[in-house]
matplotlib code that plots the C-alpha trace (Angstrom):
import matplotlib.pyplot as plt

x = [89.4, 92.3, 95.3, 99.2, 103.1, 105.7, 108.2, 110.6, 108.2, 108.3, 105.3, 101.6, 98.2, 94.4, 93.6, 89.8, 89.8, 90.4, 92.9, 94.1, 94.6, 95.9, 99.2, 99.0, 100.0, 103.0, 105.2, 102.9, 101.4, 98.0, 98.8, 96.6, 94.3, 96.2, 99.4, 97.7, 96.9, 100.2, 102.6, 100.3, 96.9, 98.1, 101.9, 100.1, 97.8, 98.8, 98.2, 96.4, 96.3, 93.3, 91.4, 88.9, 89.6, 87.9, 85.8, 85.3, 81.4, 79.8, 77.5, 73.9, 73.8, 76.6, 75.0, 71.5, 73.8, 75.2, 71.5, 70.3, 73.5, 72.4]
y = [80.8, 79.4, 80.9, 79.7, 80.0, 79.8, 76.9, 79.3, 81.2, 84.4, 84.9, 84.2, 84.3, 84.6, 82.6, 81.4, 77.1, 77.1, 79.1, 77.0, 73.9, 74.8, 76.2, 73.8, 71.5, 74.4, 74.3, 76.4, 74.6, 75.2, 77.5, 78.9, 81.8, 83.4, 83.1, 85.4, 87.9, 88.0, 88.1, 89.9, 91.7, 93.5, 94.3, 96.2, 98.7, 101.3, 101.2, 103.7, 104.9, 104.6, 108.3, 107.6, 109.7, 108.9, 111.7, 112.6, 113.1, 110.9, 108.0, 108.5, 105.9, 108.4, 111.0, 109.7, 108.1, 111.6, 113.3, 110.9, 111.0, 114.5]
z = [76.6, 77.6, 78.9, 77.1, 77.3, 75.1, 75.2, 76.2, 79.1, 77.3, 75.6, 77.6, 75.9, 76.6, 73.9, 72.8, 72.6, 68.4, 68.7, 72.1, 70.6, 67.4, 69.8, 71.7, 68.6, 67.5, 71.4, 73.4, 76.8, 78.9, 81.9, 84.8, 84.4, 87.8, 86.4, 83.0, 85.6, 87.3, 84.3, 82.2, 83.4, 86.3, 84.5, 81.5, 83.5, 85.3, 89.3, 90.8, 94.2, 95.7, 96.4, 99.6, 102.1, 105.2, 106.9, 110.5, 110.5, 113.0, 112.5, 113.2, 115.9, 117.9, 117.1, 118.5, 121.5, 122.4, 122.3, 125.0, 127.7, 127.6]

ax = plt.figure().add_subplot(projection="3d")
ax.plot(x, y, z, "-o")
ax.set_aspect("equal")
plt.show()
């Protein structure tokens, strides 16, 4: 898989190696996968807030320590 960007920079696509060589001859250029991730992949997916809530439960070690100190 290769990441390609059009000459004007408006279109970034991820294609197979064979299609990439054809696009290269049509005027596209190779770009890094991180650029594709920033501009295409991460924008298309909606951002979700993490729903992990920390509980105030004591750990086993803390409970053990409290029992020993009594």
